[in-house]
All heavy atoms as TSV, in Angstrom:
chain	resi	resn	atom	element	x	y	z
A	1	MET	N	N	143.502	86.808	100.602
A	1	MET	CA	C	144.037	85.929	99.574
A	1	MET	C	C	144.452	84.600	100.186
A	1	MET	O	O	144.222	83.562	99.617
A	1	MET	CB	C	145.201	86.644	98.885
A	1	MET	CG	C	145.746	85.890	97.735
A	1	MET	SD	S	144.510	85.813	96.428
A	1	MET	CE	C	145.363	84.930	95.209
A	2	ARG	N	N	145.041	84.640	101.355
A	2	ARG	CA	C	145.497	83.411	101.993
A	2	ARG	C	C	144.313	82.496	102.321
A	2	ARG	O	O	144.420	81.286	102.228
A	2	ARG	CB	C	146.294	83.745	103.251
A	2	ARG	CG	C	146.796	82.533	103.986
A	2	ARG	CD	C	148.055	82.808	104.745
A	2	ARG	NE	N	148.416	81.757	105.650
A	2	ARG	CZ	C	148.858	80.560	105.309
A	2	ARG	NH1	N	148.967	80.254	104.032
A	2	ARG	NH2	N	149.190	79.661	106.201
A	3	VAL	N	N	143.182	83.075	102.718
A	3	VAL	CA	C	141.997	82.280	103.050
A	3	VAL	C	C	141.530	81.516	101.825
A	3	VAL	O	O	141.162	80.344	101.898
A	3	VAL	CB	C	140.879	83.185	103.605
A	3	VAL	CG1	C	139.593	82.412	103.784
A	3	VAL	CG2	C	141.305	83.821	104.896
A	4	VAL	N	N	141.543	82.160	100.666
A	4	VAL	CA	C	141.114	81.506	99.426
A	4	VAL	C	C	142.033	80.336	99.116
A	4	VAL	O	O	141.576	79.251	98.751
A	4	VAL	CB	C	141.102	82.521	98.259
A	4	VAL	CG1	C	140.834	81.824	96.935
A	4	VAL	CG2	C	140.068	83.595	98.507
A	5	GLN	N	N	143.330	80.513	99.279
A	5	GLN	CA	C	144.272	79.429	99.039
A	5	GLN	C	C	144.041	78.265	99.996
A	5	GLN	O	O	144.085	77.115	99.603
A	5	GLN	CB	C	145.705	79.947	99.151
A	5	GLN	CG	C	146.093	80.884	98.029
A	5	GLN	CD	C	147.441	81.523	98.286
A	5	GLN	OE1	O	147.939	81.538	99.396
A	5	GLN	NE2	N	148.018	82.098	97.228
A	6	LEU	N	N	143.760	78.577	101.259
A	6	LEU	CA	C	143.486	77.528	102.240
A	6	LEU	C	C	142.226	76.751	101.875
A	6	LEU	O	O	142.170	75.537	102.002
A	6	LEU	CB	C	143.370	78.119	103.644
A	6	LEU	CG	C	144.671	78.612	104.276
A	6	LEU	CD1	C	144.378	79.320	105.586
A	6	LEU	CD2	C	145.614	77.451	104.489
A	7	LEU	N	N	141.192	77.454	101.429
A	7	LEU	CA	C	139.957	76.793	101.038
A	7	LEU	C	C	140.186	75.853	99.858
A	7	LEU	O	O	139.663	74.741	99.821
A	7	LEU	CB	C	138.881	77.811	100.664
A	7	LEU	CG	C	138.144	78.460	101.828
A	7	LEU	CD1	C	137.208	79.536	101.310
A	7	LEU	CD2	C	137.368	77.423	102.613
A	8	LYS	N	N	140.975	76.305	98.890
A	8	LYS	CA	C	141.240	75.459	97.714
A	8	LYS	C	C	141.996	74.198	98.089
A	8	LYS	O	O	141.720	73.128	97.579
A	8	LYS	CB	C	142.013	76.259	96.661
A	8	LYS	CG	C	141.151	77.256	95.923
A	8	LYS	CD	C	141.932	77.973	94.852
A	8	LYS	CE	C	141.043	78.954	94.131
A	8	LYS	NZ	N	141.777	79.675	93.092
A	9	THR	N	N	142.943	74.313	99.001
A	9	THR	CA	C	143.710	73.131	99.384
A	9	THR	C	C	142.918	72.247	100.327
A	9	THR	O	O	143.065	71.041	100.327
A	9	THR	CB	C	145.043	73.527	100.050
A	9	THR	OG1	O	144.783	74.326	101.182
A	9	THR	CG2	C	145.939	74.273	99.078
A	10	HIS	N	N	142.044	72.838	101.142
A	10	HIS	CA	C	141.273	72.056	102.115
A	10	HIS	C	C	140.101	71.335	101.470
A	10	HIS	O	O	139.891	70.153	101.697
A	10	HIS	CB	C	140.752	72.967	103.230
A	10	HIS	CG	C	139.854	72.277	104.201
A	10	HIS	ND1	N	140.302	71.341	105.079
A	10	HIS	CD2	C	138.512	72.368	104.391
A	10	HIS	CE1	C	139.276	70.859	105.783
A	10	HIS	NE2	N	138.187	71.487	105.389
A	11	ALA	N	N	139.321	72.042	100.661
A	11	ALA	CA	C	138.088	71.464	100.139
A	11	ALA	C	C	138.123	71.224	98.646
A	11	ALA	O	O	137.116	70.873	98.057
A	11	ALA	CB	C	136.929	72.398	100.470
A	12	GLY	N	N	139.270	71.414	98.008
A	12	GLY	CA	C	139.300	71.290	96.567
A	12	GLY	C	C	138.674	72.517	95.942
A	12	GLY	O	O	138.620	73.575	96.545
A	13	ARG	N	N	138.165	72.379	94.763
A	13	ARG	CA	C	137.505	73.509	94.102
A	13	ARG	C	C	136.129	73.709	94.720
A	13	ARG	O	O	135.294	72.826	94.714
A	13	ARG	CB	C	137.386	73.234	92.610
A	13	ARG	CG	C	136.744	74.361	91.866
A	13	ARG	CD	C	137.116	74.310	90.400
A	13	ARG	NE	N	136.327	75.041	89.458
A	13	ARG	CZ	C	135.914	76.296	89.542
A	13	ARG	NH1	N	136.176	76.982	90.599
A	13	ARG	NH2	N	135.230	76.857	88.596
A	14	VAL	N	N	135.890	74.906	95.268
A	14	VAL	CA	C	134.629	75.228	95.907
A	14	VAL	C	C	133.685	75.807	94.843
A	14	VAL	O	O	134.005	76.817	94.233
A	14	VAL	CB	C	134.830	76.242	97.058
A	14	VAL	CG1	C	133.510	76.611	97.696
A	14	VAL	CG2	C	135.791	75.673	98.074
A	15	PRO	N	N	132.520	75.181	94.607
A	15	PRO	CA	C	131.604	75.712	93.599
A	15	PRO	C	C	130.953	77.009	94.081
A	15	PRO	O	O	130.887	77.292	95.273
A	15	PRO	CB	C	130.547	74.613	93.446
A	15	PRO	CG	C	130.585	73.882	94.742
A	15	PRO	CD	C	132.009	73.965	95.227
A	16	ASN	N	N	130.470	77.794	93.131
A	16	ASN	CA	C	129.796	79.033	93.468
A	16	ASN	C	C	128.487	78.698	94.161
A	16	ASN	O	O	127.625	78.029	93.599
A	16	ASN	CB	C	129.541	79.843	92.197
A	16	ASN	CG	C	129.034	81.231	92.488
A	16	ASN	OD1	O	128.580	81.508	93.587
A	16	ASN	ND2	N	129.126	82.111	91.514
A	17	PRO	N	N	128.267	79.159	95.404
A	17	PRO	CA	C	127.062	78.799	96.139
A	17	PRO	C	C	125.817	79.587	95.738
A	17	PRO	O	O	124.733	79.327	96.224
A	17	PRO	CB	C	127.431	79.115	97.588
A	17	PRO	CG	C	128.400	80.224	97.466
A	17	PRO	CD	C	129.183	79.946	96.205
A	18	VAL	N	N	125.964	80.552	94.817
A	18	VAL	CA	C	124.817	81.380	94.402
A	18	VAL	C	C	124.100	80.693	93.244
A	18	VAL	O	O	124.690	80.420	92.213
A	18	VAL	CB	C	125.286	82.789	93.998
A	18	VAL	CG1	C	124.113	83.643	93.592
A	18	VAL	CG2	C	126.057	83.440	95.125
A	19	SER	N	N	122.815	80.440	93.431
A	19	SER	CA	C	122.043	79.749	92.394
A	19	SER	C	C	121.716	80.684	91.237
A	19	SER	O	O	121.780	81.905	91.360
A	19	SER	CB	C	120.740	79.185	92.985
A	19	SER	OG	O	119.883	80.250	93.314
A	20	GLU	N	N	121.307	80.109	90.127
A	20	GLU	CA	C	120.949	80.886	88.952
A	20	GLU	C	C	119.733	81.772	89.232
A	20	GLU	O	O	119.682	82.932	88.816
A	20	GLU	CB	C	120.658	79.963	87.772
A	20	GLU	CG	C	120.411	80.687	86.471
A	20	GLU	CD	C	121.603	81.502	85.985
A	20	GLU	OE1	O	122.752	81.113	86.241
A	20	GLU	OE2	O	121.365	82.556	85.364
A	21	SER	N	N	118.762	81.270	89.968
A	21	SER	CA	C	117.574	82.078	90.271
A	21	SER	C	C	117.942	83.261	91.173
A	21	SER	O	O	117.363	84.339	91.037
A	21	SER	CB	C	116.480	81.228	90.922
A	21	SER	OG	O	116.927	80.684	92.137
A	22	THR	N	N	118.911	83.106	92.045
A	22	THR	CA	C	119.369	84.212	92.895
A	22	THR	C	C	120.069	85.262	92.054
A	22	THR	O	O	119.890	86.454	92.241
A	22	THR	CB	C	120.299	83.708	94.003
A	22	THR	OG1	O	119.572	82.766	94.804
A	22	THR	CG2	C	120.792	84.843	94.883
A	23	ARG	N	N	120.880	84.842	91.082
A	23	ARG	CA	C	121.567	85.788	90.207
A	23	ARG	C	C	120.588	86.589	89.356
A	23	ARG	O	O	120.834	87.732	89.019
A	23	ARG	CB	C	122.549	85.057	89.295
A	23	ARG	CG	C	123.870	84.768	89.965
A	23	ARG	CD	C	124.891	84.256	88.965
A	23	ARG	NE	N	125.493	83.083	89.564
A	23	ARG	CZ	C	125.316	81.837	89.189
A	23	ARG	NH1	N	124.594	81.569	88.136
A	23	ARG	NH2	N	125.865	80.856	89.834
A	24	GLN	N	N	119.450	86.007	89.028
A	24	GLN	CA	C	118.462	86.696	88.188
A	24	GLN	C	C	117.486	87.537	88.999
A	24	GLN	O	O	116.704	88.295	88.436
A	24	GLN	CB	C	117.684	85.677	87.361
A	24	GLN	CG	C	118.535	85.004	86.320
A	24	GLN	CD	C	117.758	83.960	85.550
A	24	GLN	OE1	O	116.597	83.697	85.830
A	24	GLN	NE2	N	118.419	83.342	84.580
A	25	ALA	N	N	117.503	87.423	90.309
A	25	ALA	CA	C	116.591	88.181	91.174
A	25	ALA	C	C	116.928	89.673	91.113
A	25	ALA	O	O	118.070	90.067	90.908
A	25	ALA	CB	C	116.671	87.688	92.612
A	26	HIS	N	N	115.901	90.503	91.278
A	26	HIS	CA	C	116.101	91.943	91.272
A	26	HIS	C	C	115.093	92.576	92.228
A	26	HIS	O	O	114.165	91.920	92.709
A	26	HIS	CB	C	115.959	92.524	89.869
A	26	HIS	CG	C	114.650	92.217	89.229
A	26	HIS	ND1	N	113.498	92.912	89.496
A	26	HIS	CD2	C	114.286	91.254	88.352
A	26	HIS	CE1	C	112.511	92.416	88.789
A	26	HIS	NE2	N	112.949	91.401	88.091
A	27	ALA	N	N	115.279	93.846	92.497
A	27	ALA	CA	C	114.376	94.568	93.382
A	27	ALA	C	C	112.984	94.615	92.770
A	27	ALA	O	O	112.836	94.795	91.571
A	27	ALA	CB	C	114.884	95.983	93.613
A	28	ARG	N	N	111.954	94.486	93.593
A	28	ARG	CA	C	110.595	94.471	93.075
A	28	ARG	C	C	110.177	95.829	92.532
A	28	ARG	O	O	109.220	95.917	91.758
A	28	ARG	CB	C	109.626	94.006	94.132
A	28	ARG	CG	C	109.497	94.954	95.288
A	28	ARG	CD	C	108.534	94.453	96.300
A	28	ARG	NE	N	108.523	95.388	97.426
A	28	ARG	CZ	C	107.994	95.142	98.565
A	28	ARG	NH1	N	107.400	93.999	98.768
A	28	ARG	NH2	N	108.019	96.021	99.523
A	29	ILE	N	N	110.874	96.907	92.903
A	29	ILE	CA	C	110.508	98.228	92.401
A	29	ILE	C	C	111.172	98.545	91.065
A	29	ILE	O	O	110.900	99.597	90.478
A	29	ILE	CB	C	110.817	99.324	93.435
A	29	ILE	CG1	C	112.289	99.387	93.748
A	29	ILE	CG2	C	109.985	99.142	94.678
A	29	ILE	CD1	C	112.692	100.574	94.612
A	30	ARG	N	N	112.032	97.667	90.568
A	30	ARG	CA	C	112.671	97.898	89.274
A	30	ARG	C	C	111.600	97.920	88.185
A	30	ARG	O	O	110.795	97.015	88.071
A	30	ARG	CB	C	113.712	96.815	88.987
A	30	ARG	CG	C	114.516	97.104	87.725
A	30	ARG	CD	C	115.666	96.173	87.599
A	30	ARG	NE	N	115.229	94.935	86.972
A	30	ARG	CZ	C	116.036	93.952	86.645
A	30	ARG	NH1	N	117.307	94.029	86.927
A	30	ARG	NH2	N	115.565	92.867	86.061
A	31	GLY	N	N	111.577	98.979	87.408
A	31	GLY	CA	C	110.618	99.103	86.339
A	31	GLY	C	C	109.258	99.627	86.772
A	31	GLY	O	O	108.332	99.705	85.988
A	32	ALA	N	N	109.123	99.991	88.056
A	32	ALA	CA	C	107.852	100.477	88.564
A	32	ALA	C	C	107.711	101.980	88.294
A	32	ALA	O	O	108.691	102.698	88.131
A	32	ALA	CB	C	107.740	100.224	90.062
A	33	ASP	N	N	106.471	102.430	88.234
A	33	ASP	CA	C	106.186	103.855	88.139
A	33	ASP	C	C	106.278	104.457	89.540
A	33	ASP	O	O	105.911	103.814	90.518
A	33	ASP	CB	C	104.781	104.082	87.583
A	33	ASP	CG	C	104.641	103.563	86.153
A	33	ASP	OD1	O	105.606	103.696	85.387
A	33	ASP	OD2	O	103.576	103.022	85.823
A	34	VAL	N	N	106.773	105.697	89.628
A	34	VAL	CA	C	106.935	106.352	90.922
A	34	VAL	C	C	106.086	107.616	90.963
A	34	VAL	O	O	106.133	108.440	90.054
A	34	VAL	CB	C	108.410	106.714	91.179
A	34	VAL	CG1	C	108.570	107.369	92.535
A	34	VAL	CG2	C	109.299	105.504	91.064
A	35	ALA	N	N	105.311	107.755	92.022
A	35	ALA	CA	C	104.513	108.961	92.232
A	35	ALA	C	C	104.913	109.545	93.590
A	35	ALA	O	O	105.229	108.824	94.523
A	35	ALA	CB	C	103.028	108.624	92.235
A	36	VAL	N	N	104.900	110.885	93.675
A	36	VAL	CA	C	105.198	111.567	94.925
A	36	VAL	C	C	103.871	111.961	95.566
A	36	VAL	O	O	102.982	112.474	94.903
A	36	VAL	CB	C	106.074	112.819	94.673
A	36	VAL	CG1	C	106.350	113.553	95.978
A	36	VAL	CG2	C	107.371	112.427	94.006
A	37	SER	N	N	103.731	111.693	96.858
A	37	SER	CA	C	102.500	111.980	97.569
A	37	SER	C	C	102.828	112.499	98.960
A	37	SER	O	O	103.986	112.655	99.316
A	37	SER	CB	C	101.640	110.718	97.659
A	37	SER	OG	O	100.395	111.019	98.234
A	38	VAL	N	N	101.790	112.752	99.745
A	38	VAL	CA	C	101.948	113.247	101.116
A	38	VAL	C	C	101.337	112.227	102.072
A	38	VAL	O	O	100.229	111.748	101.840
A	38	VAL	CB	C	101.264	114.628	101.282
A	38	VAL	CG1	C	101.376	115.110	102.716
A	38	VAL	CG2	C	101.873	115.625	100.342
A	39	CYS	N	N	102.012	111.931	103.141
A	39	CYS	CA	C	101.516	110.990	104.152
A	39	CYS	C	C	100.281	111.583	104.833
A	39	CYS	O	O	100.307	112.729	105.290
A	39	CYS	CB	C	102.609	110.711	105.171
A	39	CYS	SG	S	102.103	109.583	106.477
A	40	PRO	N	N	99.190	110.822	104.950
A	40	PRO	CA	C	97.950	111.367	105.508
A	40	PRO	C	C	97.788	111.194	107.022
A	40	PRO	O	O	96.745	111.541	107.558
A	40	PRO	CB	C	96.883	110.547	104.791
A	40	PRO	CG	C	97.526	109.220	104.613
A	40	PRO	CD	C	98.981	109.516	104.334
A	41	TYR	N	N	98.785	110.686	107.740
A	41	TYR	CA	C	98.558	110.282	109.127
A	41	TYR	C	C	98.690	111.366	110.176
A	41	TYR	O	O	98.225	111.220	111.279
A	41	TYR	CB	C	99.437	109.083	109.471
A	41	TYR	CG	C	98.992	107.861	108.705
A	41	TYR	CD1	C	99.741	107.370	107.670
A	41	TYR	CD2	C	97.780	107.247	109.015
A	41	TYR	CE1	C	99.301	106.271	106.948
A	41	TYR	CE2	C	97.339	106.151	108.300
A	41	TYR	CZ	C	98.101	105.663	107.264
A	41	TYR	OH	O	97.655	104.592	106.560
A	42	CYS	N	N	99.336	112.460	109.871
A	42	CYS	CA	C	99.386	113.558	110.831
A	42	CYS	C	C	99.488	114.873	110.070
A	42	CYS	O	O	99.501	114.901	108.841
A	42	CYS	CB	C	100.547	113.381	111.826
A	42	CYS	SG	S	102.181	113.707	111.145
A	43	ALA	N	N	99.622	115.965	110.757
A	43	ALA	CA	C	99.619	117.275	110.116
A	43	ALA	C	C	101.001	117.732	109.661
A	43	ALA	O	O	101.148	118.837	109.150
A	43	ALA	CB	C	99.053	118.307	111.080
A	44	VAL	N	N	102.018	116.903	109.791
A	44	VAL	CA	C	103.368	117.314	109.401
A	44	VAL	C	C	103.500	117.404	107.886
A	44	VAL	O	O	104.075	118.332	107.343
A	44	VAL	CB	C	104.428	116.357	109.992
A	44	VAL	CG1	C	105.815	116.685	109.472
A	44	VAL	CG2	C	104.401	116.410	111.500
A	45	GLY	N	N	102.953	116.445	107.161
A	45	GLY	CA	C	103.001	116.471	105.699
A	45	GLY	C	C	104.265	115.895	105.103
A	45	GLY	O	O	104.816	116.438	104.157
A	46	CYS	N	N	104.736	114.787	105.655
A	46	CYS	CA	C	105.926	114.138	105.102
A	46	CYS	C	C	105.667	113.647	103.679
A	46	CYS	O	O	104.595	113.186	103.350
A	46	CYS	CB	C	106.325	112.952	105.978
A	46	CYS	SG	S	106.864	113.416	107.624
A	47	SER	N	N	106.679	113.769	102.853
A	47	SER	CA	C	106.582	113.349	101.466
A	47	SER	C	C	106.850	111.844	101.344
A	47	SER	O	O	107.676	111.288	102.071
A	47	SER	CB	C	107.596	114.130	100.634
A	47	SER	OG	O	107.534	113.748	99.283
A	48	GLN	N	N	106.136	111.204	100.423
A	48	GLN	CA	C	106.297	109.763	100.196
A	48	GLN	C	C	106.555	109.481	98.730
A	48	GLN	O	O	106.117	110.226	97.847
A	48	GLN	CB	C	105.008	109.020	100.551
A	48	GLN	CG	C	104.592	109.083	101.976
A	48	GLN	CD	C	103.265	108.390	102.186
A	48	GLN	OE1	O	102.380	108.464	101.358
A	48	GLN	NE2	N	103.130	107.720	103.303
A	49	LEU	N	N	107.252	108.403	98.470
A	49	LEU	CA	C	107.387	107.859	97.117
A	49	LEU	C	C	106.518	106.611	97.059
A	49	LEU	O	O	106.659	105.699	97.875
A	49	LEU	CB	C	108.843	107.494	96.820
A	49	LEU	CG	C	109.838	108.639	96.859
A	49	LEU	CD1	C	111.253	108.107	96.646
A	49	LEU	CD2	C	109.491	109.678	95.808
A	50	ILE	N	N	105.600	106.579	96.106
A	50	ILE	CA	C	104.690	105.449	95.956
A	50	ILE	C	C	105.024	104.750	94.649
A	50	ILE	O	O	104.958	105.350	93.569
A	50	ILE	CB	C	103.229	105.911	95.973
A	50	ILE	CG1	C	102.940	106.637	97.294
A	50	ILE	CG2	C	102.284	104.740	95.776
A	50	ILE	CD1	C	101.582	107.245	97.388
A	51	TYR	N	N	105.414	103.484	94.734
A	51	TYR	CA	C	105.774	102.692	93.577
A	51	TYR	C	C	104.583	101.842	93.148
A	51	TYR	O	O	104.005	101.136	93.970
A	51	TYR	CB	C	106.965	101.777	93.906
A	51	TYR	CG	C	108.217	102.543	94.254
A	51	TYR	CD1	C	108.489	102.912	95.554
A	51	TYR	CD2	C	109.133	102.881	93.270
A	51	TYR	CE1	C	109.644	103.622	95.874
A	51	TYR	CE2	C	110.278	103.587	93.568
A	51	TYR	CZ	C	110.538	103.945	94.883
A	51	TYR	OH	O	111.679	104.641	95.183
A	52	THR	N	N	104.226	101.933	91.862
A	52	THR	CA	C	103.103	101.146	91.345
A	52	THR	C	C	103.567	100.352	90.113
A	52	THR	O	O	104.440	100.776	89.379
A	52	THR	CB	C	101.931	102.045	90.938
A	52	THR	OG1	O	102.354	102.960	89.923
A	52	THR	CG2	C	101.382	102.810	92.121
A	53	LYS	N	N	102.936	99.210	89.953
A	53	LYS	CA	C	103.195	98.364	88.789
A	53	LYS	C	C	101.860	97.713	88.408
A	53	LYS	O	O	101.203	97.143	89.263
A	53	LYS	CB	C	104.247	97.309	89.116
A	53	LYS	CG	C	104.854	96.641	87.890
A	53	LYS	CD	C	105.898	95.616	88.280
A	53	LYS	CE	C	107.204	96.294	88.616
A	53	LYS	NZ	N	108.287	95.328	88.833
A	54	ASP	N	N	101.494	97.829	87.173
A	54	ASP	CA	C	100.230	97.281	86.675
A	54	ASP	C	C	99.027	97.801	87.463
A	54	ASP	O	O	98.087	97.068	87.768
A	54	ASP	CB	C	100.246	95.759	86.687
A	54	ASP	CG	C	101.341	95.182	85.806
A	54	ASP	OD1	O	101.641	95.794	84.763
A	54	ASP	OD2	O	101.890	94.128	86.174
A	55	GLY	N	N	99.061	99.077	87.867
A	55	GLY	CA	C	97.953	99.684	88.586
A	55	GLY	C	C	97.828	99.307	90.046
A	55	GLY	O	O	96.864	99.653	90.698
A	56	ARG	N	N	98.825	98.599	90.580
A	56	ARG	CA	C	98.792	98.194	91.992
A	56	ARG	C	C	99.980	98.791	92.726
A	56	ARG	O	O	101.083	98.863	92.190
A	56	ARG	CB	C	98.853	96.670	92.104
A	56	ARG	CG	C	97.657	95.994	91.452
A	56	ARG	CD	C	97.697	94.531	91.637
A	56	ARG	NE	N	97.579	94.264	93.070
A	56	ARG	CZ	C	97.539	93.073	93.595
A	56	ARG	NH1	N	97.623	92.015	92.821
A	56	ARG	NH2	N	97.429	92.904	94.899
A	57	ILE	N	N	99.751	99.214	93.975
A	57	ILE	CA	C	100.838	99.731	94.806
A	57	ILE	C	C	101.700	98.559	95.259
A	57	ILE	O	O	101.206	97.582	95.801
A	57	ILE	CB	C	100.276	100.488	96.026
A	57	ILE	CG1	C	99.528	101.725	95.565
A	57	ILE	CG2	C	101.415	100.859	96.981
A	57	ILE	CD1	C	98.821	102.459	96.683
A	58	ILE	N	N	103.012	98.664	95.005
A	58	ILE	CA	C	103.916	97.590	95.417
A	58	ILE	C	C	104.852	98.019	96.540
A	58	ILE	O	O	105.420	97.171	97.218
A	58	ILE	CB	C	104.722	97.036	94.228
A	58	ILE	CG1	C	105.525	98.151	93.546
A	58	ILE	CG2	C	103.814	96.342	93.242
A	58	ILE	CD1	C	106.480	97.653	92.491
A	59	ASP	N	N	104.998	99.349	96.757
A	59	ASP	CA	C	105.879	99.801	97.838
A	59	ASP	C	C	105.623	101.272	98.108
A	59	ASP	O	O	105.285	102.029	97.201
A	59	ASP	CB	C	107.347	99.596	97.453
A	59	ASP	CG	C	108.278	99.720	98.643
A	59	ASP	OD1	O	107.833	99.473	99.782
A	59	ASP	OD2	O	109.456	100.063	98.442
A	60	ILE	N	N	105.771	101.673	99.360
A	60	ILE	CA	C	105.698	103.071	99.763
A	60	ILE	C	C	106.871	103.334	100.701
A	60	ILE	O	O	107.130	102.558	101.619
A	60	ILE	CB	C	104.376	103.389	100.502
A	60	ILE	CG1	C	103.169	103.123	99.590
A	60	ILE	CG2	C	104.372	104.838	100.974
A	60	ILE	CD1	C	101.841	103.296	100.297
A	61	GLU	N	N	107.587	104.412	100.438
A	61	GLU	CA	C	108.699	104.765	101.317
A	61	GLU	C	C	108.793	106.278	101.436
A	61	GLU	O	O	108.208	107.013	100.641
A	61	GLU	CB	C	110.022	104.202	100.797
A	61	GLU	CG	C	110.458	104.745	99.483
A	61	GLU	CD	C	111.782	104.148	99.012
A	61	GLU	OE1	O	112.158	103.069	99.486
A	61	GLU	OE2	O	112.428	104.771	98.172
A	62	GLY	N	N	109.512	106.740	102.428
A	62	GLY	CA	C	109.720	108.165	102.612
A	62	GLY	C	C	110.548	108.748	101.479
A	62	GLY	O	O	111.441	108.087	100.942
A	63	ASN	N	N	110.261	109.972	101.135
A	63	ASN	CA	C	110.992	110.670	100.084
A	63	ASN	C	C	112.223	111.324	100.705
A	63	ASN	O	O	112.120	112.280	101.466
A	63	ASN	CB	C	110.097	111.712	99.414
A	63	ASN	CG	C	110.747	112.362	98.227
A	63	ASN	OD1	O	111.922	112.171	97.959
A	63	ASN	ND2	N	109.988	113.174	97.516
A	64	TYR	N	N	113.391	110.836	100.348
A	64	TYR	CA	C	114.636	111.315	100.948
A	64	TYR	C	C	115.009	112.717	100.504
A	64	TYR	O	O	115.833	113.369	101.114
A	64	TYR	CB	C	115.764	110.334	100.659
A	64	TYR	CG	C	115.492	108.978	101.193
A	64	TYR	CD1	C	115.135	107.927	100.353
A	64	TYR	CD2	C	115.558	108.730	102.564
A	64	TYR	CE1	C	114.848	106.671	100.872
A	64	TYR	CE2	C	115.281	107.489	103.087
A	64	TYR	CZ	C	114.947	106.449	102.225
A	64	TYR	OH	O	114.666	105.228	102.746
A	65	GLU	N	N	114.398	113.210	99.435
A	65	GLU	CA	C	114.694	114.550	98.924
A	65	GLU	C	C	113.833	115.619	99.596
A	65	GLU	O	O	114.032	116.807	99.360
A	65	GLU	CB	C	114.512	114.583	97.424
A	65	GLU	CG	C	115.506	113.712	96.686
A	65	GLU	CD	C	115.331	113.765	95.193
A	65	GLU	OE1	O	114.425	114.472	94.704
A	65	GLU	OE2	O	116.109	113.090	94.490
A	66	SER	N	N	112.892	115.226	100.412
A	66	SER	CA	C	111.983	116.181	101.044
A	66	SER	C	C	112.637	116.811	102.273
A	66	SER	O	O	113.148	116.112	103.135
A	66	SER	CB	C	110.696	115.488	101.469
A	66	SER	OG	O	109.906	116.353	102.236
A	67	PRO	N	N	112.616	118.133	102.390
A	67	PRO	CA	C	113.187	118.772	103.579
A	67	PRO	C	C	112.344	118.551	104.840
A	67	PRO	O	O	112.831	118.698	105.948
A	67	PRO	CB	C	113.227	120.256	103.201
A	67	PRO	CG	C	112.168	120.417	102.159
A	67	PRO	CD	C	112.112	119.105	101.426
A	68	ILE	N	N	111.065	118.205	104.674
A	68	ILE	CA	C	110.203	117.977	105.835
A	68	ILE	C	C	110.547	116.660	106.499
A	68	ILE	O	O	110.529	116.556	107.729
A	68	ILE	CB	C	108.718	118.004	105.408
A	68	ILE	CG1	C	108.366	119.397	104.878
A	68	ILE	CG2	C	107.809	117.636	106.573
A	68	ILE	CD1	C	107.020	119.492	104.247
A	69	ASN	N	N	110.837	115.654	105.719
A	69	ASN	CA	C	111.137	114.328	106.300
A	69	ASN	C	C	112.390	114.448	107.114
A	69	ASN	O	O	112.861	113.744	107.816
A	69	ASN	CB	C	111.309	113.290	105.218
A	69	ASN	CG	C	110.018	113.036	104.474
A	69	ASN	OD1	O	109.037	113.737	104.639
A	69	ASN	ND2	N	110.004	112.031	103.658
Protein backbone atom coordinates (compact mmCIF):
# COMPACT_ATOMS: atom_id res chain seq x y z
CA MET A 1 0.00 0.00 0.00
CA ARG A 2 2.81 2.39 0.84
CA VAL A 3 4.39 1.86 -2.61
CA VAL A 4 1.13 2.88 -4.30
CA GLN A 5 0.98 6.06 -2.21
CA LEU A 6 4.60 6.88 -3.09
CA LEU A 7 3.90 6.40 -6.79
CA LYS A 8 0.89 8.71 -6.65
CA THR A 9 2.85 11.46 -4.94
CA HIS A 10 5.95 10.97 -7.11
CA ALA A 11 4.44 10.63 -10.58
CA GLY A 12 0.92 11.94 -10.12
CA ARG A 13 -1.84 9.69 -11.38
CA VAL A 14 -0.26 6.69 -13.11
CA PRO A 15 -2.36 5.50 -16.09
CA ASN A 16 -3.12 1.83 -16.57
CA PRO A 17 -0.25 0.49 -18.72
CA VAL A 18 -2.35 -2.39 -20.13
CA SER A 19 -3.68 -1.62 -23.61
CA GLU A 20 -7.19 -2.43 -24.77
CA SER A 21 -5.92 -5.06 -27.22
CA THR A 22 -4.03 -6.78 -24.37
CA ARG A 23 -7.18 -6.85 -22.23
CA GLN A 24 -9.09 -8.50 -25.08
CA ALA A 25 -6.40 -11.12 -25.77
CA HIS A 26 -7.14 -14.73 -24.85
CA ALA A 27 -5.58 -18.16 -25.14
CA ARG A 28 -5.55 -19.48 -28.69
CA ILE A 29 -7.07 -22.78 -27.53
CA ARG A 30 -10.20 -21.06 -26.18
CA GLY A 31 -13.16 -22.40 -28.12
CA ALA A 32 -11.10 -25.13 -29.79
CA ASP A 33 -12.17 -28.75 -30.18
CA VAL A 34 -10.12 -31.23 -28.13
CA ALA A 35 -9.26 -34.77 -29.19
CA VAL A 36 -7.33 -37.35 -27.17
CA SER A 37 -4.64 -39.26 -29.06
CA VAL A 38 -1.46 -41.28 -28.53
CA CYS A 39 2.04 -39.98 -29.23
CA PRO A 40 3.57 -41.95 -32.14
CA TYR A 41 7.28 -41.41 -31.38
CA CYS A 42 8.09 -44.36 -29.15
CA ALA A 43 6.50 -47.50 -27.72
CA VAL A 44 5.49 -45.94 -24.38
CA GLY A 45 2.14 -44.63 -25.64
CA CYS A 46 1.87 -41.28 -23.89
CA SER A 47 -1.53 -39.63 -24.18
CA GLN A 48 -1.89 -36.28 -25.95
CA LEU A 49 -4.51 -33.56 -26.14
CA ILE A 50 -4.85 -32.22 -29.68
CA TYR A 51 -6.60 -28.86 -30.07
CA THR A 52 -8.17 -28.09 -33.44
CA LYS A 53 -10.00 -25.07 -34.79
CA ASP A 54 -11.55 -24.85 -38.26
CA GLY A 55 -10.08 -28.25 -39.16
CA ARG A 56 -6.49 -27.22 -38.37
CA ILE A 57 -4.30 -28.34 -35.47
CA ILE A 58 -3.45 -25.32 -33.31
CA ASP A 59 -1.80 -27.00 -30.31
CA ILE A 60 -0.68 -30.39 -28.98
CA GLU A 61 0.17 -31.04 -25.35
CA GLY A 62 0.54 -33.96 -22.98
CA ASN A 63 -2.60 -35.25 -21.33
CA TYR A 64 -2.21 -34.58 -17.61
CA GLU A 65 -4.93 -37.10 -16.72
CA SER A 66 -3.05 -40.02 -18.27
CA PRO A 67 -1.30 -42.37 -15.81
CA ILE A 68 1.32 -43.23 -18.47
CA ASN A 69 2.55 -39.66 -18.84
